N, C-alpha and C positions, 0 to 999 in steps of 0.2 A: 399442352398444359404441364407445368412443372409442379411437383409436390414438394413443398417446403415445410419441414418439421422444425418447430421452435421448441426447444427442450425445457419447457417450463415458462413461468411468467417472467417477462421482462418489461421494461418501461413501455408504456403504450405508444410512445413516439415511434419506436422501431416497428411495432406491429402495424401501425397505420401506414408506414412507408411500404411494407411488404404487401399489405392488402390492396394497395392502389395499383399494383401491377396486374394487368389483365390476364396474363397467362400463368399466374401463380395460384395454386391451391394451398392456402396457408393453414396448417394444422398446429394449434397451440396445445401442447400437452398439459394435463391437469396438474402435474407436479414436476419437480426437477430431479426425481429419483433416477438412479441408474437403471433399475428394472423397467420403469415406464419407458425410458428412452429405448432400451434394447428391444422392447416389444413393438416399437412403432417406426422402425427405420427400413424395413424390408423393401419398400417401394419409394423411398425418399430420393429426390433429385438433389436436394440441398438440405443441410442440417445446420441450424443455428444452435450452438452448444453453450450451455452455461458452465457448471463446474464438473460435469460428469466426465468419466473416462471415455475414450474411444479407442478400443483395442483392435488388433488384427481380426479377431473373430467378428467384431461388429462390422468392420469393413467388408469382410467376407459375406456377411449377411445383408449388405447394402449394395447389391449389384448395379443399381442405377445411380449411385451417389456420384455427384460431379463436383461439389464444393462443400467443405466443412468450415463454418465461420464461428470463431470463438467470440462470445460476448465478454471479452476481457483480453488480457495480454499473456496469461500463463498457458503453457501447453505441455507440462511435464507428464501428464497422464494420457497423452495422445500418441499413438504409434505413427510417428512422422515418417519413418522409412517406408512403411507399408503404403501410406498415402502417396508418397513420392513415387513408389514403384508402380502405382496405378494411375499416376498423373492427376491426382486429386489435390488441388491447392488447399492449404490450411491458412486461414486468414485470422488476424487479430485486429483490435480496434485502434492501435496506435496510442499516442500520448493523449489520453483523455482525463487522467486523474492526478497527474503530478502536481498541478496547482491545488487540487483539493487536499492532497496529503500535506503539502507545504503549509496550507492554511491551518490544518488540524494540528500540526506541529507547533505553530505559533500560538494557537489557542491553548495548548498544554502549557507552554512556557509562560504566557501571560497569567493564566489561571493560578499556576504555582507560585509565581513571583508575587502576585497580588493577594494570594490566600483567599480566594473568592468564597470557598465553602465556609470558612470560619467567620468571615465577615457577614455572610448571609445569616449564619446561625446567631450572631450577636443581635441582629435586628429581630429575628423570629423568637429568640429566647429572652428578649427584653434585657439585654446586657450591653446597653449603649456605652457605658463607661469603659468597656473593654477595647474601644477604639484607640485608647491611649497606649495599648500594648505595642503599637508600631510593628506589626508583623508583615507588612508588605514592602516591596522594593520596586525600584524602577528597572525597566529593561535597558534604558539608555546607559551606555558606557560599560555594560556587562560584556565580558568576554565569552562568546559562544563558539564552541568547537563543533564543526559539522564534519562527521566522519562518513565519507562517501560523497563525492561531489558530482553526481550525475544531474539529471534534470530536476529531481526533487530537491537535492541539496543546494543547487544553484538558486532555485526559487526561494528556499528558506533564507539563503544569504541575502537576497535582494530585499525581502520583507524585513529581516532583522536589521539591515543597514538603514532602512527608512526609520527605524526606531532609534537610530544612532548607537546601535550595539557594535562591538568590536568583533570582527569576523576572523576566526581561526579555522583552518581547513586541514584535514588529513585525508589524502587519497593518493596512494602511490602510483595510480594509473593515469593521473592527470599530467600530461606532458606539454600543455600549452598555457602555463601559468601567466605568461606575459599578456595573454588575451583578456585577462580579468582585471578589475580595478586595482590600483596600486595599494589600496588600504585593505585588501584581502591578504591575510598572513598565512602562507602555506608552510606546513611542517613536514620534515622528512621522516620523523619518528613519532609514532603514536604516543609513546610514554611522555615525551617532551610536550606534546600538544595537550595531553590530559593535565599535566601539572600547571599549565599556563591558563586554564579555562575554568569558568564559573558555571557554565551551562554546557552540557554535552548532548548532542542529538545525533542519532544513528540513521544513516541512509545508504548503507552499503549492501551489496548482494550477499547471498549466503557464503559463509566463510568456512564451514565445516566444524568450527568450534566457536564458543562465545567470544565476542570482541571485548566485552566487559565482564571480568571475573574478579576474584578476590585481589589479585595483584594490581589490576588497573584501578580498583576502588581505593586501595591503599595509597596510590599516587595522587589521588584527587585532593583538591583544596577542601577545607571544611565547608559544609553546607552547599556542596555542588548539587545542581539540579540535573537529572538524567532523563532523557526522552527517547522512546523507541516507537517509531511508527513504521519500521522496516521489516525485520524478521524476528520472530519469537525466540529463535535460537541465539540471538546476538547477546543476550544477557543471562548470566548465571543467577537464577532467582535466589539461591541460597546466599550467594555473595551480596546480592542486592539487599536482602533482608538484614544481613549483618551490617551493611553499610548504613542503612536507614537507622538501625538501632544504636549504632556507635556515634552518629552525628556527622560522619563523613559526607553522607548524602542528606541534603535538606528535604528532598522530595523527589518523586519520579512520576512520569506520565507514560503509561503503557497502553498501546493499542493492539499489540500483537503478543502472542504467547507460545511457549514451546509446544503445547498441545491445544487445539481449539475444537470446540469450546473447552476452556480449562475446567478442571475439577477444583472449584474454589475451596472445598473442604480439605484439599490435599496439601495446601501450603499456606503458611501464616501470612505471606506477603499480601494475600487477597483480603485480609482483614486489617491491613495496616492503614492507619489514618493519614499517613503522609504520601500515599499513592493515589493518583487519579487514573481511573481506567476508562477505556471505551472498547466495545466489542468488535475490533478489527473493521472499523468503518471509516478510517481516515480517508480512504479513496472511494467511499460508497455513500453518496448522498443523492438527493433527487436530481440535481443538475448533472452530476457525473453519470448516474444511471441512464438519464436521457441521452447523453452523448454516446455512451457505450452501445445502447440499443440502436441508435440511428446508424452508427458506424458499422456495426455487425450486420445490420439489415442491408445497408448500402453495398457492402462487399458482395453479398449474394446477388443483388440486383446488377451490380457492375459486371460480375462474372458472366451472367447470362446475356448481358448486352455487349460483351466483348471489350469491356473498359476497365477491367480489374487493375487497380493500382499496385505495382510491384512493391511499394513501400509497406503494404499491409500483408504481404504474403511471406509466410515463414519459410516454406520450401521453394525458394525462388528458382531452383534449378529446373523446375518443370515448365517454366514460362517460355 
């Protein structure tokens, strides 16, 4: 019998999968805190990890551990060298949320182009005549700049193209531009791409400094829409606020923040009427949560059945 520790509540689909295995004793921890996990791993054969850390000390305290499965794709808080030293695979769920993030990005764009909140308020506030203000726009023929052209960026482009938007792309690491449609416009310089675009959406990995700061906003066209569903550090919030107030930016959609959860009393951008927020849930919905739970559970099952797929293993050198 193998003891499998699930580090807090996950979607029931993954739990059901684990509990169907006859030689698994599945223990679901009452919460996803670091302390609760650390107190329940001493005799674990497998751990399904949520957002907790997994340090060398925790590995030392888990002498029976055979596999660590992340219910997600990030692993910067896990001691991978020590897992590797002990021949313990670390697995992730693979691409389960890029489509979800792309859809959320398009939702932001459409909402801000169509001014949904203000139109809703017109009806609720009995201000029907305000419809003549003409405060919405079409997505068709708008120039959208996608900064970072990985899986998410590519899916955003496909959806935007279906709306007949014009696709601008900046990603210095894309070296196979000829494999994409001819109507994708690749730029060598970010500054030039910014100047040519009406909507800008960020999908790049961490850069060490903001992608969008005061200088970049000054290059933008009047009434540009800015979207960030990638990394909170990609936008300088002070520059964003200044751009919104000056009119350079028409509006912004933010799903990610420099600190999470943000202290909304700490910055005026959080009370700005031209910003649409969501609490870092672009890649977190019921469908995506189900896929993550199933994949993270299946990785554990496959390991004990000798069928673990290398595409889901971070430290492949142990295979």
